N, C-alpha and C positions, 0 to 999 in steps of 0.2 A: 356654451359650446358642451354638450353631452358627450365622454367617451369610455370608449369600451377597451379595458384594460386586460393586456394577456398574459400570464404568464407562467412558468411549467409547474411548480408544486399546489396544491389546495391548500396548505399550510399558509405558504407564502401569500397566497392570494387574500387569505383572512386577515393575516398582519398590515399587508397594505393598504387593502379596503379600509382599514380604520384610521389610517393617516389622511386620507385622500377624502375630498369633499362629497356633496351628493351628485354633483354632475358625472361621478364617477363608477363605471361599474367593472369589478376585477372578478376576472374568472382564469380557471386554469386548463392547460391543454395536456396535464398527466404527462410532462414528459414529451419526447418526440412524439409526431403524428403521422409522418409517413416514412417509410424506408423501400430500399430499392429492390423492385421486383424480383422474381424468381423465375422468370421467364427468360427466352431469347438463348443465344445459344451455351452451351455450359448452365444454363440457369444462373445467370451471370444478373442480369437485368442492366447488363450494360453493352451496347453496341459496338463493341470494339473497332470494324470496321467505319464507322461513322464517328467520329473524333471523341469513342468513347462515351458516347452521351448515354448519359442515365434513363432509365425508368423509374419511375416512383409511382407506389402505392401504399391506400391506407396502412397501417400497422392494424394489428390484427384487433379487432375491437373499438377502432378509432374513426369508423367512418360515418358512422352517427354524430361523432361528437364534430368530425367538421363540418359535417352537414348543418348541426345546431350554431356553431361558431359564424359559419357564412350567415347563415337566415339572422342570426341575432347583430354580426357587424352589420346589417343595411338598418338595424334602428340607431344609430350611433355617428355624428358628425367624423369622429377621427376613432381610428383603432391604434392604440397606444402598444407596439410590442415588446413588452419588457423581460425578456428572458434571461439569462446569465450572459456576465458578460467577458463571455472567451467563446474560441470557436464554434464550440458546441450550441453554445446560447444564440451566438450569432446564425447560426445554422436552421436551427429550430423556430425562429424569426422569418428567415426566408422560405421558408416550407409553410408558415403559415401566412405569409404575405401571397405564397404563391396560389397556395389551395383555397383560401379565401377569394382570389379573384382581386388582391387589391391594386389602386393605382398609387403613384408615390403623393397625390394629395390628400387621398385618403388614410395613411397611418404616419405615426411619427415611433423611432425607434431609442427606449431610454434605458441606460445600464446605470447599474450603482453596484459597488462594492460592499457594502452595509445595508441592514434593514432598519434603520432607525429613521425618525420621524422628519428630523431637518434636512437627511441627504435624500431621502424620497423627495421632501418637496422640491428639494435645489434641483433632483436630476428631472424630474415632471416639469420643472423650469423651464429648462433647457435641453430639448429633444433634439435628435439628430435624425438619421438613413441611416439603412443597413449597409455593413462595410462589405461590400460584395467581394474583396481580397480574403478577407476571412470565411466565406463562404467557400469560396475556390479551395483553398487551403484543408476546410474541412472535409468539402465533396471527394476533393481529390483520395485524401486518408481512406475514407469509406469506401474507394472504389480499388484502391488497391489492398485495402483488407479483404473487399470480398471476391476480390479476381485470386489471391494469395489462398486464403483460408478455403474456397471452394475447392480451386482446382487442385492443391496439396491435399487438402483433409478427402477428397475423392481418391486421391491415388492413396492416401494411407489407408482406408477402409479397404479399399480393393485388393492391396497388395500385400497388406502386415495387419498384425492387430492394432494397428492405432486410432483412435477415433478422429481425430482432427490436428491440423496444423496452421499457424498463423506468421503473420509478418513479424511479429514482435515476440509473442507467445515462444514461437521454436527455437529465438535466439537465446531467451531467458533461459527455457532447459537444456541449450547446449552449453549455455555455461554450467548448471548445476552437475550436467554428467560429465563435462570437461573436471569439474574439481573432485568428482567421485574416481575419476580415471588419476589426477593427480593422486591423492590419498592411498589406491591401491597399487600406485608404483611406488609411492616413496619410501626409501630404505632409511628408519631411522640409526642414527649416529651414536652413542654411547659419548658422554662426556659426563665430568666430576665436577662439584664446586669443594671448596675449601673455606671454613667459617671460622670464625674465632669468636668464644660467647665472652664477653665480660659483664663488671656489675651495670644492670641498665641498658646494655644494648650489645648489637652484636656488629661485627665487621667482616667483609668478604674478599679473599682472596683474588685480585685482578690484571697486578704486573708481578714478572721479577725482572730485576737491573733495568727497570724505564721501560720495558716490555709486554705487550699482553700476552697473557697465558692461556693455554688450550690444554685442559687435564682429559687424555682418551680414555685412560682406563683406570681400573684399581691398582698397579703396580706403578704405573706414574704419581697418583695420588700419594698411595704410601709410602715414595720416594720421597717426595716434599716434605709429609708430615714428619718423618725423619727427620729433616734438618733444622724442622722449627723447635723453637723454647717456647714457653709460654711468656716470656718477656718481649713486650710490645714497646717501640718508643714512638711516642705521638711525636711525629714530624711538620704535621702541617693541621691547622683550622680555619676554615672559610666558611665565612658569613654571609650570605647576600639575600638583599631584599627581594622577592620576584614578584611580579603581578600575576595574579591567575584571573585574565579574560573572562568580562562578562560575554553569556550567549548570545548568540544574532536572536531574531525573531524568528518565527517557525514560518516555514512555507510549505506545501504539498508532502514533501519527500521526507523533511526533517521530522515534520509530525508525526507521519506515520511512524518511522523507524524509533523515536521515543515513546511513542504511545505503546509499541510491540515491548521494547526494554523496560520502560520502566510502568506501564499501567496494564500489561500481558495483554492487550487490546490487537486482535489482527488488524491490516490494515484496511479491511474490507468495513469491519466494524468501528473504526475510528472515522472513515469517512463518511459513516451512516448518521453516526451520533454529532458530527461536525456538521452535515447537512441539518439536521435538527436546531442546533446552537445557531446557525445562519439565518436559518429561516423563521426563527421567532419563537418564543418562549413568553407565555402570559407569566409576567413578573409581579401581580397582583393589580394596580390602577391601568397597567397598560400592558400590550404587547410587545416585544421590542426584537430582534435580531442581536444575540451576546454577542458574536464573532462575527468578523470579514467573514469575504468570502473565501472559502476552504481550497480552493483550486487554483494555485499559484507558482512560477518560480521564482518570484520576487520577496526580498525581506524589508525591504522598503516601508518608512512609516512615514503618514501623512505629518506635515509640520505641524498642524492645529493638535493632533494627536500627542505629538513628542511633547509642545509647550505646555500640555495640559497635564501629562505625566510628570516633566519635572517638577512642576508646581506639588504634584500630588507628593513624590518624593521628598522634595524639602518641608514641605506641612508636617509628613508623618513618620521620614525618619531622619531629619536634617540636612543642611547644606551639603553636610561631608558626603552625603550618601547619594548626591546629583552627579551622573556621569555625562556621557557624551554620545552623540550619535555613532554606532559602529555601521560600517558598511562591509558588504559583502564584495570580493573581487568578481566581477560578470564573468560569469562561462559561456561558454562558446554558444551552448543550445538554451541561457534563459532567454524568455520573453518579457520578464518585467512589464507585463501589461499593466498591474495593477500591485498594490501593498500586499506585503504579508499578512499573515494570519493573526489578528489581535483582537481583544476586547474591542465592542464599540465604543465603550467608556470605561476609563481607569476606574473610574469613582464608584461602577456597579462589581463589587467585590465577591469574589465566590462567596464568603458568607451570607451577604444581603441576599444572594438569590437563591441558595441552596434550598429550601422550601419548595420552589419551583420547578426543582429538576431533580429524575431520577438520579440515585446514586452513582452509574456510570456516566452521566453527563454533568454531574457537578464534578468529576474525576477529570476527566477532559478539559471540561472548563478552566477547572484552576491551573491544569498544565498549561495551558493557552495565557492564561489571565498571569501566571507568576513568571513564566517565561518570557511574558513581553514586559513586564515592569521590570525583570532581573535586565533585559538587555539597555536600558535607558540608565543603571543604575553605575555608581563607579564600580572596577575591578577591584578583586579584593587583593588581597595582600599576604604573603607567607614569607616568613622567614626561612631560608633552604639552608641548612648547615650541614656540611661533609668534614671528616676527620680523616687524617691521613695515618695509617701507623707503619712501620717499618719490623721485620722480622728476619734477620739476615737474607738482605736482600729482596725480601719477597713484601710488594706495598698490598695493605688491604687498607678498606676504604668502607666507613661506616655513613650511612646518610640519612637526615632527618628535616621534617620540616614541620614549623607552626604557622598557625592562623594568626597574623596578627591584627587584621583588620576584615573584616566578615564582609564589605562592600554588599556586591549584589547576592552574595551566600545569606544575608540578612534574611531574602523571602525566596531563595532559591536551594537552599541547602538540602531539601528533602530529598530534591531530586539528582543529588551528585552523592560520588565517595568522596569523602573528604575528612580521613582521619589523620590525625597529628600524628608524627611519628618524634617523639622528644628525644634526646638526645640528653645524656648530662654535662653540667659544665667542667668543660675539660680544659679552659684557657691555663687555668694553675699548672695544669701537666704539660704544656707544650714541650718539647725536647728534653721531655721524663719518661721514664720507662712506668707502664701499668700492667699486671701479671693478667692474665686469661684465665677464666676459671675451666673452659674447655678448649679443643680445637679439634673440630671432625670433618670426614668428608662425606657427601652425597652423590650418588650416583643419580645421572640423570639419562632421558634419551631427545634428541631432538623430534621434533613432531610435524608431521605434514600441514600444510594452509587446511583451517577449519571448513565442516560442510556450513554451506549458505542458512543463516536464520533467515527469516523473512524482513526482518531488519536489515540485515547486510546483503544481502541480494536486491531489495531497495536502492542500498546506496551503492551497488554496483552499478544497476542499470541507469541511475541518475550521471554516475562518473563519465558511462561510457557513451552517454547521449542515446541510449534506445527508448523508444518509446515515450510517452509523454507521462508525467507524476501521477497526473489524475487519473490514468489505467492502470498504473500498477498493481493497484489489489485486485481488478477485476485479470489481470494475466495471473496471479498468482494462485486465484480461485478457481481459475480456468486448468490449470496445473494439478490440482488435489483434484477437481471434479473429473478429470479427462482421465484418473489414475496414473498418471503421466510421473507424479513424484510423491512418496508416503513421509509423513513427517514422523520422527523419531528426537525425541529428547530436544522438542522445538527448532528441530533441523532437518531441512530440505535431503532425498535419498531418493534417486530415481529409481523408476521400478523398470524391471524387465523391460516392459512395453515402452517407456518414457527413454533407455537405450537404444532399443532396435530403432524406434522413431528418429532418435538422432542421426545414428548412424547411417539409417538408408538416405534420410536427408542432406545428409552431408557429404553421400557417394553422389548423389546425382546434382543436389543443387548448393555445394558449399561458396559458389560464388555470391547468391543471394541469401543465402540461411546464415550471417555472420555477422558478425559486430560492427566492421567495417561500413558493409551496405548499409546495412538496418539505421546506423546514426548517419549517413550521408545522407538516404532518405530523410528524415528529419529535418536536416537543414535546408533540403529542397520545400519542404511543406513551410517551412519558417518564412523562406523568400518568395515563396507564391503567396503568402498572408500581407506579405511587404510588398506584394507586387514587383519585384525582382528576377521573378520566375515566369515562364508559360506553363500552365498545369498540364496543358494538352500534349505540350513536348516533354514535360516529364515522366508522363504516361506512357507516351510512345517510347522513348528512352526507354526503360523500365521493361514494356512487353516485346519490345526486341528482345532483350536478353534473356526474359523469362520463357517466353512459347515455347523454344527450341527445346529449352532444358524440359521441360513437362510432355512433350511429345517423345522423348528420348527416356524419361523414367517409365511413361506408361507402356513403353515397348520394350524394354530391357531391363527393368527391375523384376528381379524375382519374387513371385506370388508365394506366400505363406501358406501351405495348407491346410487346408480347414479342421478342426477336431471333430474325429467322427463320435457320435454319443451311443450307437450300438443302436438306435433304433430306426425303424425305416418309417419313411412319409405315409401316412395315411390317405392321400390324396393321389399320390403317383407311383408310391411304392421304392423310391430313392431312397438314399441313406438321409438320415438329419446331422446335419455338423451344427459347430457353434461358431457363431458370426458375431465379429464386433460392429456397432456402430457408435453415430453419434451419443446415445443416454445408453452405452455401457452393450453387454454381451446379451445375445437373442439366440434361440435356437430356430433354425429355418430348413427348410428343402437344399441340399445338394446339387438340384436339376434346377437352382434360379439359372436364367427369368422364363423358362420356360414353364416350371414351377411356382407359385410365389405364395408357398404355405408357409406361416410362421406360428411357432408353438405359444401357446399362451400359457403364462406362467398360473399356478393357482394361487391362491391364498394360503399362506400358511398361519394354520391356527396357532395360538398364542395359548398355553394351557395354565401361565401363570397367574392369570385373575380374571375373574370374570367382568362382564360391563358393568359396570355400575349405575349405569343408567337406564338400562332393560333387563338385565338379568340375561342376556346372552355370552357370548365369548365373542375376543377380540381376535382379529387375524392381520396378518400382516400384509401390505399391501405394497404398490408404487407406484410413484408419481408417472406423467410420461416420460419423464426426463429419469427415470430410474431410480428417485431419491424415497427410501422407505418411510411409510409411516403406521401408524396402527389406526386401526378402524372396527367400527362395531362390525359383526356378520350379517348382523339384521338390516344393514342399509338398503336402500333407503329410509326404511320405516325408524332406524335409530341412525342419528348422525354424529353419536360419539368417535371422534377421530383425533390423533395426537400424533406428535411429533416423535415422541419419546416413551420408552416402554412403561407401559401403566403397571401399575401392582395395587394387590387387595389391601389397599388401606386410602380413608379418608381422609383431607385436609382438616385438621384441627380446627383451622379459621373459617372456613368457606362451607365446605363438604363436599367439595370438588374431588376426583379420582386423583390419586397422589401418582408419580411418574417416577423414573430413573433418568438424570440427568448426568452424565459425566460418573457415575458410580454414585450420585447422591441424590437421597428424596428432594423432590419439588415437587408445588404442586402449581400446574401452569397456570391457573387464572389468577394467582397472586401474583406467580412470577411474572406475568404478561401487564400488572398494573404498575409494575415497579420499570417493567421497560418503558 
């Protein structure tokens, strides 16, 4: 029986085809093949009056692919839909099923969470059918996002300088704006600390006559210093052995957070590299997926992998390092559909595959590998010591800790801050007087909660149950690309546009654009996936609340006056103004829609370097989405084009024109090969 296998990714198709026999042909849909149309009421592609019936059309450039797949499917006995094992993948399978005109007898649905020969073969030996509840859940999410996104984005563009709004995006932006306002409203409070210095250690004042003490100003600090002598009595020495627990395996959100903090990768970059590691890498004699599926809410590991890893730990580190399986307390929003993110084999060490990976792939694979290995190793042990010292009823305390068993830190120490604080042996000094070399006070001020970083925002979104971890990278990129936030010192700062957009949405949509409503909607989507809620009723309840709010906002929201440019429209003579669209600002006629003139931007000639390909000059251009790139003025005769600023210098390795990237000189060709 000959079978046509359809997956999303071309690289995944190449990997899987090597595992299957000659009876299988593996092809790629290259992601989604269809999306909602932009026709009908408000251009939603959704018939709201007819049970929210969606109209689907081929995604741009996919019409021929669908035709080819449909034609190809007739030459095979079965079509195997092998898209990703989540709601998005299930939806892609359903769209393929529907667009290709398949019948139940014509197809099989296969899922797998890692791309290795044994797992792929087992999956194909145990096919199933499409889970229509997962499809309904994903379709409901898409319809909600389309209705909210289209209606609110149109509102923002017509009334404010904002470019877009969205179900999750706008709530994430509100968190950033709210935090900024907390910081602005924060009033610092002065406080002082007092520290005594001894030979080899220091101790801090914590109590007076067994009561906690707070020192508010210089005068209070000086009054205490005046009462202290340099003679301290050692009143208590407490030593306790404590466990430092090993970390759980990664799930999507924690991988993104740790990769930001430890590797300096953005969440979008992390997911892009993880996708490559999942889909397959040529490691010499075979092409194999190095990690399991990277979109997961779970930290669970398979029993077979656990057994394999326990043996690996015992053989390589000794019986004393073999740990136990730690379980994360299941959260309200966790789906636990499949395993956590782990290497497909613990025997495939980072060093053994290093030659097959780019430097960034190697860094991320190492992080995932050692995190998983560490999760199944024994906890580390530290000896925590505290020493209490009394001086005229003032209690000072010194704390220290020393690692006495490295446990999981044997493999994970590189990713953790773990410095010993060694206190001298004072056992013989108990109840005796020791002399301080100095006693000092220091002024401090309380600080507000910090601005969100990419890592802390992801953590907060997950904690609040907003959106899905697999969408966080896209949400963050949207906030940045829409100029709603700027990044300063790796922290998010809302722009004036971001603040204005948030304020307008809160003025008219506070009941919907908030944490609780958005989190409850995620619960509804989860229940649809479990066949516990009707998707049409969920949409009806939402729209009953949403529609009147939109109508009121379009009617009553004050419109921001367009900024005049001082120029006149060449077509009708009215003023030209600066408007905001989805892809940024542009200059257009104020008489719109009667006059639809839009001023075309002229390319800016960059005088810093000639075009090394043809000798002409480089000009600054913009993509349709407003992203700047640099290309030859001679285009299309010369196709030289770069994302980074060209400089008048050739690469010593390959001769290509050098660029400036983050103020560093790079060769785009050599850089591309490393990527």
